[in-house]
Every structure is written in structure tokens, then in C-alpha cells.
C-alpha positions as CSV (number, residue, x, y, z in Angstrom):
1,M,25.9,-24.0,-10.2
2,D,25.8,-20.7,-12.1
3,A,23.1,-18.1,-11.7
4,V,20.8,-17.8,-14.7
5,K,21.6,-14.6,-16.6
6,N,19.3,-11.7,-15.7
7,S,17.5,-13.9,-13.1
8,I,15.7,-12.1,-10.2
9,L,14.1,-14.0,-7.3
10,I,11.2,-12.0,-6.0
11,V,10.0,-13.1,-2.5
12,G,6.3,-12.3,-2.1
13,G,3.5,-12.4,-4.7
14,G,1.4,-9.4,-3.5
15,I,0.9,-6.1,-5.3
16,G,4.5,-5.0,-4.9
17,G,6.0,-8.4,-5.9
18,L,4.0,-8.6,-9.1
19,A,4.6,-5.0,-9.9
20,A,8.3,-5.6,-9.5
21,A,8.1,-8.6,-11.8
22,L,6.4,-6.6,-14.5
23,A,8.7,-3.6,-14.3
24,C,11.9,-5.7,-14.3
25,A,10.7,-8.1,-17.1
26,T,10.2,-5.1,-19.4
27,Q,13.9,-4.4,-18.9
28,G,15.2,-7.8,-19.8
29,A,15.0,-9.5,-16.4
30,R,13.8,-13.1,-15.9
31,P,11.9,-12.8,-12.6
32,H,10.8,-15.8,-10.5
33,V,8.1,-14.8,-8.0
34,M,7.9,-17.1,-4.9
35,E,4.8,-16.9,-2.7
36,R,4.5,-18.8,0.6
37,A,0.7,-18.9,0.4
38,A,-1.3,-21.6,-1.4
39,E,-2.7,-19.1,-3.9
40,F,-2.0,-15.7,-5.2
41,S,-4.4,-13.3,-3.4
42,E,-4.7,-10.1,-1.5
43,V,-6.2,-9.4,1.9
44,G,-7.7,-6.1,2.9
45,A,-10.3,-4.0,1.1
46,G,-10.1,-0.7,-0.8
47,I,-7.1,1.5,-1.6
48,Q,-6.8,5.0,-3.1
49,M,-4.4,5.6,-5.9
50,G,-3.2,9.1,-6.7
51,P,-2.1,10.2,-10.1
52,N,1.5,9.3,-9.3
53,V,0.4,5.7,-9.1
54,T,-2.1,5.5,-12.0
55,R,0.4,7.2,-14.3
56,T,2.8,4.3,-13.7
57,L,0.2,1.6,-14.0
58,F,-1.1,3.1,-17.3
59,G,2.4,3.2,-18.6
60,W,2.6,-0.5,-18.1
61,G,-0.4,-1.0,-20.4
62,L,-2.9,-1.6,-17.6
63,E,-5.3,1.3,-18.3
64,K,-7.9,-0.8,-20.1
65,P,-8.2,-3.6,-17.5
66,L,-8.1,-1.1,-14.6
67,Q,-10.9,0.9,-16.2
68,E,-13.2,-2.1,-15.7
69,V,-12.7,-2.2,-11.9
70,I,-11.8,1.2,-10.7
71,F,-14.0,4.1,-9.5
72,T,-13.1,7.7,-10.2
73,P,-14.3,10.0,-7.4
74,Q,-15.0,13.6,-8.2
75,Q,-13.8,15.1,-5.0
76,L,-12.4,14.5,-1.5
77,N,-14.4,16.0,1.3
78,V,-13.2,16.5,4.9
79,R,-16.0,16.5,7.5
80,D,-16.2,16.9,11.2
81,T,-17.3,13.6,12.9
82,Q,-19.4,15.4,15.5
83,S,-21.0,18.4,13.7
84,G,-21.0,17.0,10.2
85,A,-19.6,20.3,8.9
86,V,-17.6,20.2,5.7
87,L,-14.1,21.5,6.6
88,G,-12.5,21.3,3.2
89,V,-12.9,20.0,-0.4
90,L,-10.2,18.8,-2.8
91,R,-11.4,18.5,-6.4
92,L,-10.3,15.3,-8.1
93,G,-11.8,14.0,-11.4
94,E,-11.0,16.4,-14.3
95,R,-8.8,18.5,-12.1
96,S,-6.4,15.6,-11.4
97,L,-6.2,14.9,-15.1
98,A,-5.6,18.5,-16.0
99,R,-3.0,19.2,-13.2
100,Y,-1.2,15.9,-13.0
101,G,-2.0,14.1,-16.3
102,A,-3.5,11.0,-14.7
103,P,-6.6,10.3,-12.6
104,Y,-7.2,9.8,-8.9
105,V,-9.0,6.5,-8.5
106,T,-10.2,4.1,-5.9
107,I,-10.0,0.3,-6.3
108,H,-10.5,-2.9,-4.3
109,R,-7.1,-4.3,-3.4
110,A,-8.0,-7.7,-4.7
111,D,-9.0,-6.2,-8.1
112,L,-5.7,-4.4,-8.5
113,H,-3.8,-7.6,-7.6
114,Q,-5.8,-9.6,-10.1
115,V,-5.1,-7.0,-12.9
116,L,-1.3,-7.3,-12.1
117,L,-1.5,-11.1,-12.0
118,N,-3.4,-11.3,-15.3
119,K,-0.7,-9.2,-16.9
120,V,2.1,-11.4,-15.6
121,L,0.3,-14.5,-16.8
122,S,-0.7,-13.2,-20.2
123,T,2.8,-11.9,-21.0
124,G,4.8,-14.6,-19.4
125,A,6.7,-11.9,-17.5
126,A,7.6,-14.2,-14.6
127,E,7.8,-17.7,-13.4
128,L,5.4,-18.1,-10.5
129,S,5.6,-20.6,-7.5
130,L,3.3,-21.1,-4.6
131,N,3.8,-22.8,-1.2
132,C,7.4,-21.6,-1.1
133,E,9.7,-20.1,1.4
134,I,13.4,-19.5,1.0
135,D,16.6,-19.5,3.2
136,L,19.5,-17.4,2.0
137,L,22.7,-19.6,1.9
138,R,25.1,-17.2,0.3
139,D,25.3,-13.7,-1.3
140,G,28.5,-13.8,-3.3
141,E,30.2,-12.5,-6.4
142,E,28.8,-15.3,-8.5
143,G,25.2,-14.7,-7.3
144,I,22.8,-15.5,-4.5
145,T,22.3,-19.1,-3.4
146,V,19.1,-20.0,-1.6
147,N,17.2,-23.0,-0.4
148,G,13.7,-23.1,-1.6
149,R,11.2,-25.0,0.6
150,G,7.8,-26.0,-0.6
151,L,5.3,-28.7,-1.3
152,P,5.2,-31.6,-1.4
153,E,6.3,-31.7,2.2
154,G,10.0,-32.0,2.7
155,F,10.8,-30.8,-0.8
156,F,14.0,-28.6,-1.0
157,E,15.7,-27.1,-4.0
158,T,18.9,-25.1,-4.1
159,L,18.6,-22.1,-6.5
160,Q,21.0,-19.6,-7.7
161,T,20.0,-16.2,-8.9
162,E,21.7,-13.0,-9.9
163,A,19.5,-10.8,-7.6
164,M,16.8,-11.0,-5.0
165,V,13.9,-8.7,-4.1
166,G,12.1,-8.8,-0.8
167,A,8.5,-7.9,-1.4
168,D,7.1,-9.9,1.5
169,G,5.4,-7.2,3.4
170,L,5.3,-5.9,7.0
171,W,6.6,-9.1,8.6
172,S,9.2,-9.6,5.9
173,A,11.6,-12.5,6.4
174,T,13.9,-11.2,3.6
175,R,14.5,-7.9,5.5
176,Q,16.7,-9.7,8.0
177,Y,19.4,-10.0,5.3
178,V,19.4,-6.3,4.7
179,V,18.5,-4.7,8.1
180,P,18.8,-7.4,10.7
181,K,17.3,-7.5,14.1
182,T,14.5,-5.0,13.5
183,Q,10.8,-5.6,14.2
184,P,7.7,-3.6,13.3
185,R,6.5,-1.2,15.9
186,V,2.9,-1.1,17.3
187,T,1.4,2.4,16.8
188,G,-1.4,2.2,19.4
189,L,-4.0,2.7,16.6
190,L,-6.7,0.2,15.5
191,A,-8.3,0.2,12.1
192,Y,-11.8,-1.2,11.7
193,R,-12.5,-2.2,8.1
194,A,-15.6,-3.1,6.2
195,L,-17.0,-3.4,2.7
196,L,-20.6,-2.4,2.4
197,P,-22.9,-2.9,-0.7
198,V,-24.0,0.6,-1.7
199,Q,-27.6,-0.6,-2.1
200,D,-27.7,-1.3,1.6
201,L,-27.6,2.5,2.2
202,P,-30.4,5.0,1.8
203,Q,-30.1,7.2,-1.3
204,K,-29.0,10.3,0.6
205,L,-25.8,8.5,1.9
206,R,-24.7,7.0,-1.4
207,T,-21.6,8.9,-2.2
208,Q,-19.6,9.5,-5.4
209,D,-16.7,11.0,-3.4
210,V,-14.0,10.2,-0.9
211,T,-15.0,11.4,2.5
212,V,-12.6,11.8,5.4
213,W,-14.3,12.3,8.8
214,V,-12.0,13.8,11.4
215,G,-12.6,14.1,15.2
216,P,-11.0,14.0,18.6
217,R,-8.7,10.9,18.6
218,V,-10.8,9.2,15.8
219,H,-11.3,9.5,12.1
220,A,-13.1,7.5,9.4
221,V,-12.6,7.2,5.6
222,M,-15.1,6.0,3.1
223,Y,-15.2,5.8,-0.7
224,P,-16.8,3.7,-3.5
225,V,-14.9,0.8,-5.1
226,R,-15.8,-1.9,-7.7
227,R,-17.3,0.6,-10.1
228,G,-19.2,2.2,-7.3
229,E,-21.1,-0.9,-6.3
230,F,-19.5,-1.1,-2.8
231,L,-18.5,1.4,-0.2
232,N,-15.1,0.8,1.5
233,L,-15.0,2.0,5.1
234,V,-12.1,2.4,7.5
235,A,-12.5,3.8,11.1
236,I,-9.3,4.4,13.0
237,V,-9.2,4.8,16.8
238,H,-6.8,4.6,19.6
239,G,-6.7,1.3,21.5
240,R,-4.9,-1.8,22.6
241,P,-4.2,-4.3,19.8
242,P,-5.0,-8.0,20.0
243,E,-2.3,-10.2,21.4
244,S,-1.5,-11.8,18.0
245,L,-0.3,-9.1,15.7
246,E,0.7,-11.4,12.9
247,D,-2.9,-12.5,12.4
248,W,-4.4,-9.2,11.6
249,D,-7.9,-10.1,10.4
250,H,-9.9,-10.3,13.7
251,A,-13.6,-10.4,14.1
252,A,-14.1,-6.9,15.5
253,N,-16.4,-6.0,18.3
254,K,-18.9,-3.3,17.0
255,R,-19.6,-2.1,20.5
256,D,-15.9,-1.3,21.1
257,L,-15.9,0.8,17.9
258,D,-19.1,2.7,18.9
259,L,-17.5,3.6,22.2
260,A,-14.3,4.7,20.6
261,M,-16.0,6.8,18.0
262,G,-17.9,8.7,20.7
263,Q,-20.5,11.3,19.6
264,T,-20.9,11.2,15.8
265,H,-23.0,13.0,13.3
266,A,-26.2,11.3,12.1
267,D,-24.8,10.7,8.6
268,L,-21.7,8.9,9.8
269,K,-23.6,7.0,12.5
270,E,-26.1,5.7,10.0
271,V,-23.3,4.4,7.7
272,L,-21.4,2.7,10.5
273,A,-24.7,1.1,11.8
274,A,-25.3,-0.4,8.3
275,V,-22.1,-2.5,8.6
276,K,-22.8,-6.1,9.8
277,T,-19.2,-7.3,10.2
278,W,-16.0,-5.4,10.9
279,S,-12.5,-6.7,10.6
280,L,-9.9,-5.3,13.0
281,W,-6.4,-4.4,11.9
282,P,-3.9,-3.2,14.5
283,L,-1.7,-0.7,12.8
284,C,2.0,-1.3,12.8
285,D,4.8,0.5,11.0
286,R,8.5,1.2,11.2
287,P,10.4,4.4,11.7
288,P,10.9,6.4,8.4
289,V,13.8,5.1,6.3
290,Q,17.1,6.5,7.5
291,G,19.2,5.9,4.4
292,P,19.8,3.8,1.3
293,D,21.4,1.0,3.3
294,E,17.9,0.2,4.7
295,M,16.6,-0.6,1.2
296,A,19.4,-2.6,-0.4
297,K,22.5,-4.6,0.5
298,G,24.6,-6.4,-2.0
299,R,22.4,-8.3,-4.5
300,I,19.3,-8.0,-2.3
301,A,16.8,-5.1,-2.5
302,L,13.7,-4.4,-0.4
303,L,10.4,-3.1,-1.8
304,G,7.1,-1.8,-0.4
305,D,6.2,-2.7,3.2
306,A,9.3,-4.9,3.5
307,A,11.3,-1.7,3.4
308,H,9.0,1.1,4.5
309,P,5.6,0.1,6.0
310,M,3.7,3.3,6.6
311,R,0.5,4.5,8.3
312,P,-2.5,4.9,5.9
313,F,-3.0,8.6,6.5
314,L,-1.6,9.6,3.1
315,A,-3.1,6.6,1.2
316,Q,0.2,5.8,-0.4
317,G,1.3,2.3,0.9
318,A,0.5,0.5,-2.3
319,G,1.5,3.6,-4.3
320,M,5.1,3.6,-2.9
321,A,5.5,-0.1,-3.6
322,I,4.5,0.5,-7.3
323,E,6.8,3.5,-7.5
324,D,9.6,1.3,-6.0
325,A,8.9,-1.4,-8.7
326,A,9.2,1.2,-11.5
327,E,12.5,2.4,-10.2
328,L,13.7,-1.1,-9.7
329,G,13.1,-1.8,-13.4
330,A,14.8,1.4,-14.4
331,C,17.9,0.5,-12.4
332,W,17.9,-3.1,-13.7
333,A,18.2,-1.7,-17.2
334,R,21.7,-0.5,-16.3
335,A,23.1,-3.8,-17.5
336,E,26.6,-2.4,-17.8
337,L,26.7,-2.1,-13.9
338,P,27.1,-4.9,-11.4
339,V,23.8,-6.0,-9.7
340,S,24.9,-4.6,-6.3
341,V,25.5,-1.2,-7.9
342,R,22.2,-1.2,-9.7
343,W,20.4,-2.0,-6.4
344,Q,22.3,0.8,-4.6
345,L,21.2,3.2,-7.3
346,Y,17.6,2.0,-6.7
347,A,18.0,2.5,-2.9
348,K,19.5,6.0,-3.4
349,A,16.7,7.0,-5.7
350,R,13.9,5.8,-3.4
351,W,14.8,6.1,0.2
352,A,14.3,9.8,0.8
353,R,10.9,9.9,-1.0
354,N,9.7,6.9,0.9
355,A,10.9,8.5,4.2
356,K,9.1,11.7,3.4
357,V,5.8,9.9,2.7
358,Q,6.2,7.9,6.0
359,Q,6.8,11.1,7.9
360,R,3.9,13.0,6.3
361,A,1.5,10.0,6.9
362,I,2.4,10.1,10.6
363,R,1.8,13.9,10.7
364,N,-1.5,13.6,8.9
365,G,-2.7,11.0,11.5
366,Q,-1.8,13.4,14.3
367,I,-3.7,16.3,12.5
368,F,-6.8,14.1,11.9
369,H,-7.0,13.3,15.6
370,L,-6.4,16.7,17.1
371,Q,-8.4,17.8,20.2
372,G,-9.2,21.1,21.8
373,P,-7.8,24.5,20.5
374,L,-5.5,22.7,18.1
375,R,-8.5,21.1,16.5
376,W,-10.1,24.5,16.0
377,G,-7.0,25.8,14.5
378,R,-6.9,22.9,12.0
379,D,-10.5,23.6,11.0
380,L,-9.9,27.3,10.5
381,A,-6.8,26.6,8.4
382,M,-8.8,24.2,6.2
383,K,-11.6,26.7,5.8
384,N,-9.3,29.5,4.8
385,L,-6.8,27.6,2.7
386,G,-9.0,24.8,1.4
387,E,-7.7,23.1,-1.7
388,S,-4.2,24.5,-1.5
389,L,-3.8,22.9,1.9
390,M,-5.2,19.5,0.9
391,D,-3.4,19.1,-2.4
392,V,0.0,17.3,-2.4
393,P,1.8,18.4,-5.6
394,W,5.2,17.1,-4.6
395,L,3.6,13.6,-4.2
396,Y,1.2,13.5,-7.2
397,K,3.7,14.8,-9.7
398,G,5.7,11.7,-9.1
399,P,9.4,11.1,-8.2
């Protein structure tokens, strides 16, 4: 059995997998996306996308459908969870367009996923399969041979492909073929998530901005999504995770969150009180990428959380997966090179930037949760340096 010319098997049909399919298809690839779930969907709620991300998505011809579902905040405010004081402001809106050539937006994760899926379907960019899992049989000179398992029950198919991409998330099964015997690490942080109709809030609390509340060992982030009709909320505290980490969507105990948040300003307290149901997400990550060998091996490349799961304190998890996908497509275009060399070029181009984002996200989380004199020093620095301290040019300008 010979591998189909330009074939790429993409394991995982989430945001990263669909983005990889689009990027590689535009460079002549024939992607086949295999998803183990019964339908293509995304869990979670809102995400923020900086100009480094929107620039890429608009370049794929997605500006018009995205404009129908995104929200464009005008600024990012940092406030103290206890006093309510505004510690710093970063202008977004027109400033993002003028400085970086693309907008800073917020979006519901499912809406972004649907936009990508619609593009794949409308262009025929990739073959799509559901209820599928794969076992690698051989990664050889002639290609990759895998067993595909799916429905109906007991169905097996041996496939051969020129290349494979693991886009199967934090608990990636594909990762074992690139970096074996490694598991995600538990961070000791818990994220309480909720999506709240804006109309459920009093007028004074209906915001057009991203607000980051920081306090001792806690912080919360809130911003509008779905054209401003809903408010996405995430509160992150220290705590013991549930026993089953792989099933992250737990019915959260509101009393536990209230105790962990401690003393909070009336504005924050009122927003949190308006939430009827919280979902609990124990935060896991991996150490920052150490080198290109952790992102590709032979004909197999890793993308997004399968390669570099990160803490959400820089709001770039989905963004780095989309940047990965764009680079993957650019390297696939080097058709004069063997697949393994193309994937090594991809890994060399991406690993250091991903590691930097991972490291900065960890540091941001520590800064958000500072206590005592260090907390006062942080607040003073933000007051004096303001926008120059909060902006991230090396990130938003793109790779």
C-alpha cells in the first residue's frame, strides 16, 4: 500500500486540527481530519484573540464570518479584587489596528470552531471522519501506516499517509510517538468558568471591555462574547483538583469559590453572584518546550496543546495553535524537501516562541496572585508604567 501523494492525517478535530487542515490544504496538501468524538464541537467558553491571531485568521479569508460572531473590546482594565481600584489600562480597539494592523477580539470558543469547520466544509479542504481513533503501526521511508478504529463497532482500516499531525489536545495520544512517557502536570490551580447573559446584569455592570481582577492568590477575568450578548467569566483560585482530571467539566460548588475569592469589591461580588451555574476546570500544563525534538519526530508533528499546553494567563492557548497551523502550512509548501525535514523546519520555527509564551503565562499567573509587599510593588509599577507594562509587542507583532 502506497501513501497518497500529499496526504496528511490530522488527529483531532478541534480548533488546532481544523486550522492545520486549512493551512496545509492551501499549500497543496490533502488533509484527513480524524476526530474520536461523535461530532465536531468545542468545549469551554470564551477566548481572547490578539492581533497576532486575528491577522492569521483574516489572511485565511475568515474576516467576514468572524465579524458576525466576535466582540471587539475597547480596552483591557486591571482592577484590584478587594478595593476595586483600577491599576492599569491597555487601550485595544483602534490602537490595536494602528499599532499591529489587526484587531484584538473576544469570541466564544464554539463560534470560532464553527467558523473554521464551515470553511473546511465549504472549500472541501479536508476529508472529515468522526468516531475514530488511530494506532501507529509504522513510521517508515514510504510513509506512516496506521490502524484506524471507528464505528460501526469492530471496524478497522489500515491507512497509509505521507505525514501525521497530532492536534489532539492536552491528553494527546499522538504525543507518545514524539515524546514518550510524559504526562501533563497538575498546577494546583482551579478555574471556575461561566457564561452569563448580559441582560441578567444591572446596567452599571454591563461592560464593553476586558477586565482582569487581581488579588491575593486569586484573580478573575471577564469580557463580552457573541456580539456582546454574553459575558464570559473565569475565576482562578488555588485548590485541590477533583480526582478525575480527564473529565474536566465538573459541576462546581459556588460556596467553595466564594470562600476561595475571599473579600471582594461590590462590583465583582455582584457579577459572581449573578452566575447560577459554574463549571470547574483543574488547570494542567506541561513544562515549557525544551527544543524542536518535542514538537516533531520523523513524519509526525505536534500542534497546539498536544505539544505545548499552557496556562491561560497570557490568553494565547488557541492563538499558539493557530500560529502553529500557519507555520505547518508554510513548511508543507517546501515540496522539494522530505516530509521529515519539513516537519523539523516547522519545529525549529515554533518551539522557542511557544516556550516563551508558556514561560510568560506562568510568570503572569504568579504576578496576578501576588501577596503582601510584592503585591504593592506590582500595583505601583502598573500605576507608573501603565500601558507600556501591559502591552506585549513581541507577541502581538507575530512570529
